[in-house]
C-alpha positions as CSV (number, residue, x, y, z in Angstrom):
1,X,95.9,87.6,110.7
2,X,97.6,90.2,109.2
3,X,96.8,94.1,109.4
4,X,95.1,94.4,106.1
5,X,92.5,92.3,104.7
6,X,92.7,90.2,101.4
7,X,90.7,88.4,99.7
8,X,89.1,85.2,101.0
9,X,89.0,86.7,104.6
10,X,85.4,86.4,106.3
11,X,84.7,89.5,108.4
12,X,81.7,88.0,111.0
13,X,79.4,91.1,111.8
14,X,75.5,90.7,112.1
15,X,73.9,91.9,109.2
16,X,71.3,91.6,106.5
17,X,73.9,90.5,103.8
18,X,75.6,88.3,106.1
19,X,71.9,86.6,106.7
20,X,71.6,86.1,102.9
21,X,71.8,82.7,101.6
22,X,75.3,81.8,100.1
23,X,74.0,81.1,96.9
24,X,71.8,84.3,96.7
25,X,75.1,86.4,97.3
26,X,77.3,84.3,94.5
27,X,74.3,84.7,92.4
28,X,74.3,88.8,93.1
29,X,78.2,88.8,92.7
30,X,77.7,87.3,89.1
31,X,74.7,89.8,88.2
32,X,76.9,92.8,89.6
33,X,80.2,91.9,87.6
34,X,78.0,91.1,84.4
35,X,76.2,94.5,84.9
36,X,79.5,96.5,85.3
37,X,81.5,94.7,82.5
38,X,78.1,95.6,80.2
39,X,78.1,99.3,81.2
40,X,78.6,101.3,78.1
41,X,79.2,104.8,79.9
42,X,79.7,106.5,83.3
43,X,75.9,107.3,83.4
44,X,75.3,103.3,83.6
45,X,78.5,102.3,86.0
46,X,77.1,105.1,88.1
47,X,74.1,102.6,88.5
48,X,76.2,100.0,89.0
49,X,78.2,101.5,91.6
50,X,75.3,103.0,93.5
51,X,73.9,99.4,94.2
52,X,77.2,98.2,95.2
53,X,77.5,101.1,97.6
54,X,74.1,100.5,98.8
55,X,75.0,96.6,99.0
56,X,78.5,97.8,100.8
57,X,76.8,100.1,103.5
58,X,74.1,96.7,104.2
59,X,77.1,94.9,105.1
60,X,78.1,96.7,107.9
61,X,82.0,95.9,107.0
62,X,83.6,99.4,107.3
63,X,84.5,100.9,103.8
64,X,88.0,101.3,105.2
65,X,88.4,97.5,104.9
66,X,87.5,97.3,101.2
67,X,89.8,100.2,100.8
68,X,92.7,98.7,102.4
69,X,92.5,95.1,100.5
70,X,91.9,96.7,97.1
71,X,95.3,98.6,97.4
72,X,97.1,95.5,95.7
73,X,94.7,95.5,92.8
74,X,95.4,99.3,92.0
75,X,98.7,98.2,90.2
76,X,96.7,95.9,88.2
77,X,94.0,98.3,87.1
78,X,96.6,101.1,86.3
79,X,98.4,98.7,84.1
80,X,94.7,97.7,82.4
81,X,94.2,101.4,82.0
82,X,97.7,102.1,80.6
83,X,97.6,99.4,78.0
84,X,93.7,100.1,76.9
85,X,95.3,103.7,76.2
86,X,97.4,102.4,73.7
87,X,95.3,99.7,72.3
88,X,92.8,102.0,71.6
89,X,94.8,103.9,69.6
90,X,94.5,106.9,72.0
91,X,98.1,108.2,72.0
92,X,99.0,109.4,68.7
93,X,102.6,110.2,68.2
94,X,103.5,112.9,65.5
95,X,106.4,114.8,64.6
96,X,105.0,118.0,64.9
97,X,102.4,117.7,68.0
98,X,104.1,115.1,70.1
99,X,101.7,112.8,72.2
100,X,98.1,113.7,72.1
101,X,95.3,112.2,73.9
102,X,91.9,111.5,72.3
103,X,89.1,112.2,74.8
104,X,87.1,108.9,73.7
105,X,90.1,107.0,74.5
106,X,90.8,108.6,77.6
107,X,86.9,107.9,78.3
108,X,87.0,103.9,77.2
109,X,90.2,103.4,79.4
110,X,88.9,105.1,82.8
111,X,85.7,103.3,82.5
112,X,87.3,99.9,82.0
113,X,89.7,100.9,85.0
114,X,86.5,101.5,87.2
115,X,84.9,98.4,85.9
116,X,87.5,96.5,87.3
117,X,87.7,98.3,90.4
118,X,84.0,97.5,90.6
119,X,84.5,93.9,89.9
120,X,87.4,93.3,92.4
121,X,84.9,95.1,95.3
122,X,82.4,93.0,94.2
123,X,84.4,90.2,95.2
124,X,85.3,91.3,98.4
125,X,81.8,92.0,99.3
126,X,81.2,88.4,98.8
127,X,84.2,87.2,100.5
128,X,84.0,89.5,103.9
129,X,80.2,88.4,104.1
130,X,80.7,84.6,103.4
131,X,82.4,82.0,105.4
132,X,84.8,79.2,103.2
133,X,82.1,76.6,104.1
134,X,78.8,78.8,103.4
135,X,80.5,79.7,100.0
136,X,81.3,75.9,99.5
137,X,77.7,75.3,100.2
138,X,76.4,78.5,97.5
139,X,78.5,76.7,95.1
140,X,77.2,73.7,95.5
141,X,73.4,74.6,95.5
142,X,74.3,76.6,92.1
143,X,76.2,73.7,90.4
144,X,73.6,70.8,91.5
145,X,71.8,70.8,88.1
146,X,75.5,69.6,86.6
147,X,75.2,66.3,88.7
148,X,72.9,65.4,85.9
149,X,75.8,65.1,82.9
150,X,78.2,63.6,85.4
151,X,79.8,67.2,86.9
152,X,81.7,66.1,90.5
153,X,80.0,69.1,92.5
154,X,81.5,68.1,95.8
155,X,84.6,68.1,94.7
156,X,84.4,71.4,92.3
157,X,83.3,73.3,95.8
158,X,85.7,71.6,98.3
159,X,88.6,72.7,95.7
160,X,87.1,76.0,95.3
161,X,86.5,76.5,99.2
162,X,90.4,75.6,99.9
163,X,91.7,77.8,97.2
164,X,89.9,80.7,98.7
165,X,90.8,79.7,102.0
166,X,94.5,79.7,101.5
167,X,94.8,83.2,99.9
168,X,94.6,84.9,103.3
169,X,97.3,81.9,104.8
170,X,99.7,82.7,101.8
171,X,99.5,86.6,102.5
172,X,100.0,86.0,106.0
173,X,102.8,83.7,105.6
174,X,104.5,85.8,103.0
175,X,104.2,88.8,105.3
176,X,105.9,86.8,108.1
177,X,108.7,85.8,106.0
178,X,108.9,89.5,104.7
179,X,109.4,90.8,108.4
180,X,112.0,87.7,109.2
181,X,114.2,88.2,106.2
182,X,114.0,92.0,106.7
183,X,115.4,91.8,110.4
184,X,118.3,90.0,109.0
185,X,119.2,92.4,106.7
186,X,117.4,92.0,103.4
187,X,116.6,94.9,101.8
188,X,113.2,95.0,100.0
189,X,113.3,98.8,99.2
190,X,116.5,98.7,97.6
191,X,116.8,100.5,94.1
192,X,118.6,98.7,92.5
193,X,117.1,95.5,90.6
194,X,119.4,92.7,91.7
195,X,119.4,93.4,95.2
196,X,115.9,93.7,95.6
197,X,115.3,90.5,93.4
198,X,117.6,88.6,95.6
199,X,115.4,89.5,98.6
200,X,112.3,88.5,96.7
201,X,114.0,85.0,96.1
202,X,115.0,84.6,99.4
203,X,110.9,85.1,100.9
204,X,109.5,83.0,97.7
205,X,111.5,79.7,98.0
206,X,110.7,79.1,101.5
207,X,106.9,80.4,100.8
208,X,106.5,77.6,97.8
209,X,107.8,75.2,100.2
210,X,105.5,76.1,103.3
211,X,102.4,76.0,101.0
212,X,103.6,72.8,99.7
213,X,103.8,71.3,103.1
214,X,100.7,73.0,104.4
215,X,98.9,71.4,101.2
216,X,100.4,67.7,102.3
217,X,99.2,68.0,105.6
218,X,95.8,68.8,104.7
219,X,95.6,66.6,102.1
220,X,96.7,63.8,104.5
221,X,93.8,65.1,107.1
222,X,91.3,64.9,104.9
223,X,92.2,61.1,103.9
224,X,92.4,60.1,107.3
225,X,89.1,61.4,108.1
226,X,87.9,59.4,105.1
227,X,87.1,62.1,102.5
228,X,87.1,60.4,98.9
229,X,85.6,61.5,96.0
230,X,82.7,60.1,94.7
231,X,81.0,59.9,97.7
232,X,77.5,61.2,98.7
233,X,77.3,63.7,101.4
234,X,74.5,65.1,103.2
235,X,74.6,68.4,104.6
236,X,74.1,69.9,108.4
237,X,71.9,72.6,107.0
238,X,69.1,73.2,104.5
239,X,69.5,76.0,102.0
240,X,66.0,77.9,102.4
241,X,65.5,81.3,100.6
242,X,63.7,84.0,102.2
243,X,61.6,87.1,101.1
244,X,64.9,89.0,101.5
245,X,66.6,86.7,99.1
246,X,64.2,87.2,96.6
247,X,64.4,91.0,97.0
248,X,67.9,91.3,96.9
249,X,67.9,89.2,93.7
250,X,65.3,91.1,92.5
251,X,67.0,94.5,92.7
252,X,69.9,92.8,91.3
253,X,68.0,91.7,88.0
254,X,66.4,95.1,87.7
255,X,69.8,96.8,87.7
256,X,71.0,94.2,84.9
257,X,67.7,94.7,82.7
258,X,68.1,99.0,83.5
259,X,72.1,98.6,82.1
260,X,71.5,96.6,79.2
261,X,67.9,98.5,78.0
262,X,70.0,101.9,78.3
263,X,72.8,100.3,76.4
264,X,70.3,99.1,73.8
265,X,69.0,102.5,73.2
266,X,72.6,104.4,73.2
């Protein structure tokens, strides 16, 4: 694997979070992400951040792993904050005063950036502590009621699992190709746009080709093993929620209610 962690990489350690049922962690992820987006100010965001930090500590995954994996997202966050500054009319272009920043607009932009970082952090928390197989099981459990209206639950869970599992594979393939092309003289650090574009294309084309070949191999392997749509499948392990699962969910729900309550009062 590559030196940095990416979305979809499972880190097997012994922790209370790892022992939670996968659908419990999926629900917690949705609750925390919803609470982050509902938070209207830094006080409410601090409540959400505090709980996310507690859950991170309980996962026993080093914080450096989270920070490393979030580095690629910083560009997206920076672009989003900049766009928020303009869309909220934070920048006032005047002939006399030049560019003036309104305090309220800056606060909104920073709040939006914090929300995005929190959601990405929680997503990493989920994938770091839940293997792809268990993640598929959790998705299947949560979507089970949809079977009554004809939703192909097993197929949706399998698609989600394969997509998540392919993310670290694609990153590793890309890293390997970048190193190979760099050894052949490709300049990825060039300041010239054309040279950098040619270097990226030299990686992108074979990367797409390799991913396509991997997808074909996976489809053939699944077909050989008799995997087909519409079949009823049994489970090796039955999901059973424990007191710890209910405790984590209760804490998450209380946080969501608290954020909604303080937001409503504000």
